[in-house]
C-alpha positions as CSV (number, residue, x, y, z in Angstrom):
1,M,-51.6,103.6,38.9
2,G,-49.1,104.2,41.9
3,A,-47.1,100.9,41.9
4,S,-46.5,101.1,38.2
5,L,-44.9,104.7,38.7
6,L,-43.0,103.1,41.6
7,M,-41.6,100.4,39.5
8,A,-40.7,103.1,36.3
9,L,-38.8,104.8,39.1
10,R,-36.6,102.1,40.4
11,G,-32.9,103.4,40.3
12,K,-34.2,107.0,38.8
13,V,-34.8,108.4,42.4
14,A,-33.3,109.0,45.4
15,H,-35.9,106.9,47.7
16,R,-39.1,105.4,47.2
17,S,-42.0,105.8,49.7
18,G,-45.3,104.6,49.3
19,A,-48.5,104.4,51.5
20,D,-51.6,102.5,51.0
21,L,-54.9,102.1,52.9
22,D,-54.1,98.2,52.8
23,T,-51.2,97.1,55.3
24,D,-50.6,94.3,53.6
25,V,-50.1,95.9,50.1
26,E,-47.4,98.5,52.1
27,Q,-45.7,95.1,53.1
28,Q,-45.9,93.6,50.1
29,A,-44.1,96.6,48.0
30,L,-41.8,96.3,50.3
31,H,-40.8,92.9,49.7
32,D,-40.8,93.4,46.0
33,D,-38.7,96.5,46.0
34,V,-41.1,98.7,44.8
35,I,-40.9,100.9,47.8
36,E,-38.0,101.5,50.2
37,S,-39.6,102.7,53.0
38,V,-43.6,103.1,54.2
39,G,-45.0,106.5,55.1
40,N,-42.4,109.9,55.4
41,L,-44.9,111.9,53.5
42,N,-43.1,114.7,55.1
43,H,-39.6,114.1,54.2
44,A,-40.6,113.9,50.8
45,D,-39.7,116.6,47.8
46,I,-42.4,114.9,45.6
47,V,-45.9,113.7,46.5
48,V,-47.5,111.5,44.0
49,L,-51.5,111.1,44.9
50,A,-52.4,107.5,43.0
51,I,-56.0,107.2,44.3
52,P,-59.8,107.9,42.7
53,A,-60.1,111.5,41.8
54,H,-63.2,112.1,44.6
55,Y,-61.2,110.9,47.5
56,I,-58.5,113.7,47.1
57,A,-60.7,116.4,48.1
58,E,-60.7,113.9,51.8
59,V,-56.8,113.4,51.5
60,L,-55.0,117.1,50.4
61,P,-55.9,118.5,53.9
62,T,-54.5,116.4,55.6
63,L,-50.9,115.8,53.9
64,P,-47.8,116.5,56.2
65,I,-45.9,117.9,52.8
66,K,-42.7,119.9,53.8
67,S,-42.0,123.4,52.9
68,G,-40.5,123.5,49.2
69,A,-42.3,120.2,47.8
70,M,-44.3,119.3,45.0
71,V,-48.1,117.7,45.2
72,I,-48.9,116.2,41.9
73,D,-52.0,113.8,41.3
74,M,-52.7,111.4,38.8
75,G,-56.7,111.6,38.8
76,S,-58.9,111.1,35.5
77,T,-60.1,114.5,35.9
78,K,-58.9,117.9,36.3
79,S,-60.8,121.1,36.9
80,E,-61.8,120.1,40.5
81,I,-58.8,118.7,41.9
82,C,-56.8,121.8,40.5
83,R,-59.4,124.2,42.4
84,L,-58.1,122.2,45.7
85,M,-54.8,122.3,45.1
86,E,-55.0,126.1,45.6
87,T,-55.8,125.6,49.5
88,L,-52.3,124.1,49.7
89,P,-49.8,125.9,51.7
90,D,-48.1,128.7,49.6
91,D,-44.6,127.1,50.0
92,V,-45.9,124.2,48.8
93,G,-45.9,123.5,44.8
94,A,-48.7,121.6,43.2
95,V,-49.5,120.2,39.6
96,G,-52.5,118.5,38.2
97,G,-51.6,115.2,36.4
98,H,-53.2,112.4,34.5
99,P,-51.5,110.0,32.6
100,M,-53.8,108.5,29.6
101,C,-52.6,104.9,29.9
102,G,-54.2,102.1,32.4
103,L,-55.1,98.8,33.1
104,A,-58.6,97.1,33.4
105,E,-58.0,95.2,36.2
106,N,-56.5,97.7,39.1
107,G,-54.5,97.2,42.2
108,F,-50.7,96.4,43.5
109,A,-51.1,92.9,41.6
110,N,-51.7,94.4,38.2
111,A,-48.7,97.1,38.6
112,L,-46.8,97.0,35.3
113,S,-43.2,99.1,35.6
114,T,-43.8,99.7,31.5
115,L,-47.2,100.8,31.9
116,Y,-46.5,104.8,31.2
117,A,-44.0,104.2,28.3
118,N,-44.8,106.1,25.5
119,A,-47.8,107.2,27.2
120,R,-49.2,111.0,27.1
121,F,-49.0,112.2,30.7
122,I,-51.3,115.6,31.1
123,L,-50.2,118.3,33.1
124,C,-52.0,121.2,34.3
125,E,-50.9,124.4,35.8
126,T,-52.7,125.5,39.1
127,S,-51.9,128.4,41.1
128,H,-49.1,126.8,43.0
129,T,-47.4,125.9,39.6
130,N,-43.9,127.5,40.2
131,D,-40.9,127.1,38.6
132,T,-39.7,124.4,40.7
133,A,-43.4,122.1,40.6
134,R,-42.8,122.7,36.3
135,Y,-39.3,121.0,36.2
136,L,-40.0,118.6,38.7
137,S,-43.4,117.3,37.0
138,E,-41.6,117.4,33.8
139,Q,-38.9,115.0,34.9
140,L,-41.0,113.3,36.9
141,V,-42.8,112.2,33.7
142,A,-40.0,112.4,31.8
143,A,-38.0,109.2,34.2
144,V,-41.0,106.6,33.4
145,G,-41.5,107.4,29.9
146,S,-44.2,109.0,29.3
147,V,-44.7,112.8,27.5
148,P,-45.8,115.3,29.1
149,M,-48.2,117.7,27.6
150,W,-49.7,120.8,29.0
151,M,-53.1,121.4,29.1
152,D,-55.6,124.0,30.3
153,A,-57.8,122.2,33.1
154,Q,-61.2,122.7,31.7
155,Q,-60.0,121.2,28.2
156,H,-58.7,118.7,29.8
157,D,-61.7,117.3,31.4
158,R,-63.8,117.8,27.8
159,T,-61.3,116.0,26.0
160,A,-60.9,113.2,28.5
161,G,-64.7,112.9,28.8
162,A,-64.8,112.1,25.5
163,V,-61.9,109.7,24.5
164,S,-61.7,108.2,28.2
165,H,-64.6,109.2,30.7
166,L,-67.4,107.9,27.7
167,P,-66.4,105.1,27.0
168,H,-66.2,103.7,29.8
169,L,-70.0,105.0,31.0
170,M,-70.6,103.1,26.9
171,S,-68.7,99.9,28.4
172,F,-70.4,100.0,31.7
173,A,-74.2,100.7,30.0
174,L,-73.4,97.8,27.2
175,M,-72.4,95.5,30.0
176,R,-75.9,96.5,31.8
177,L,-77.5,95.6,29.2
178,A,-76.1,92.1,28.5
179,I,-77.1,91.6,32.3
180,E,-80.2,92.3,31.5
181,M,-80.5,89.9,28.5
182,S,-78.7,86.9,30.2
183,G,-81.6,86.7,32.8
184,E,-84.1,85.7,29.8
185,N,-81.4,84.1,27.1
186,D,-78.9,81.8,28.2
187,Y,-76.8,82.1,24.7
188,V,-75.5,85.9,25.3
189,Y,-72.4,85.1,27.0
190,E,-71.8,82.2,24.8
191,L,-72.0,83.7,21.7
192,A,-70.2,87.0,22.9
193,A,-67.0,87.3,21.2
194,G,-64.2,89.9,20.1
195,G,-66.4,92.5,19.4
196,F,-68.5,92.4,22.9
197,D,-65.0,91.7,24.5
198,G,-63.3,94.4,23.7
199,A,-66.7,96.7,24.0
200,T,-66.7,96.2,27.4
201,R,-63.5,95.7,28.7
202,L,-63.6,98.6,30.7
203,A,-66.4,97.5,32.6
204,R,-64.0,95.4,34.8
205,T,-62.4,98.4,36.1
206,D,-62.5,98.8,39.3
207,E,-65.8,100.9,40.5
208,A,-64.5,103.3,42.9
209,M,-62.3,104.6,40.6
210,I,-64.8,104.8,37.7
211,T,-67.1,106.9,40.8
212,G,-64.4,109.0,41.2
213,M,-63.9,109.7,37.1
214,F,-68.0,109.9,37.1
215,R,-68.5,112.4,39.9
216,T,-65.6,114.5,39.4
217,N,-66.1,114.9,35.8
218,A,-70.1,114.8,35.7
219,E,-71.0,118.1,34.0
220,E,-69.1,117.0,30.8
221,L,-69.6,113.7,31.1
222,R,-74.1,114.6,30.7
223,Q,-73.0,116.7,27.7
224,L,-70.9,114.5,25.6
225,A,-73.8,111.6,26.4
226,T,-76.2,114.2,25.0
227,E,-73.9,114.6,22.0
228,F,-72.9,110.8,21.6
229,K,-76.7,109.9,21.7
230,T,-77.2,112.5,18.8
231,H,-74.4,110.8,16.7
232,L,-75.7,107.3,17.8
233,E,-79.8,108.1,16.5
234,S,-78.4,109.5,13.3
235,I,-76.4,106.3,12.1
236,I,-80.1,104.1,13.2
237,A,-82.0,106.4,11.4
238,L,-80.4,105.1,8.5
239,L,-80.6,101.5,8.4
240,D,-83.5,101.0,6.0
241,D,-81.0,103.4,3.8
242,P,-78.1,101.0,2.4
243,D,-76.7,103.7,0.4
244,Q,-76.6,106.2,2.7
245,L,-76.0,104.1,5.6
246,R,-72.4,102.7,3.6
247,A,-71.6,106.3,2.8
248,E,-71.2,107.3,6.8
249,L,-69.8,103.9,7.9
250,D,-67.1,104.4,5.1
251,A,-66.3,107.6,6.2
252,I,-66.3,106.4,10.1
253,V,-64.2,103.9,8.8
254,T,-61.7,106.2,7.2
255,A,-61.3,108.3,10.0
256,R,-61.2,105.6,12.3
257,R,-57.8,104.0,9.9
258,D,-56.1,107.2,9.6
259,Y,-56.3,107.7,13.1
260,T,-54.9,104.1,13.7
261,H,-52.2,105.2,11.4
262,H,-50.7,108.2,13.0
263,Y,-50.9,107.1,16.5
264,G,-51.2,103.5,16.7
265,E,-52.9,100.8,19.0
266,R,-53.1,101.2,22.9
267,M,-52.2,98.5,24.5
268,I,-55.4,96.5,25.3
269,T,-55.2,94.2,28.7
């Protein structure tokens, strides 16, 4: 996510600097003109944290941020992170951010300069969201081609939990079932086709990012999983009632097609 953002910002900012735990990634980013220098965090006007959500708590207190700079994260949850940003120095602006885009495969090698194009980029106020931070965050989002959307952090976690975190949980659970079945059934993966591939695509995502997503939004995720189970059981209860089952599925199909008509289909990679 970080490399894709830097690629999208090429020619749109005065200087692009970056840092990664893997020095090989840093050197490759320099070679590919994704960044122009390594480090230099204490000189940055905008500091972007593109790391798994549960690591942000460890990183924030160690950041050498200059006075007047703005910090924005790209974590997949917001309530906990926005609270953590309250500990930043008074003269540092801060905004919680979450771009609603991404690829199943993570890492520098999979970065795309077009990843953020037309994506909704959620922005959440913190106690450090001053006028400058608000302006800079909106300009940053616009520069990479995304659409800024201001939202309450708790509302974000509930909504993103339903449309992003729960689908990841479902994808991992289905893949876990397939792993279990494949131990006694040689045909599981041979018979798998588009439906299975689409439903388990998210299970290809790096486990560190998903761990952070699940851990920092566990309460909402548990509640949503309980609600999902209720809907699953209601459909299962109709399996022996063809007329009722068809009526229920028809309503769902209509809603899904209306959604596609209004919002289009997101990129699946």
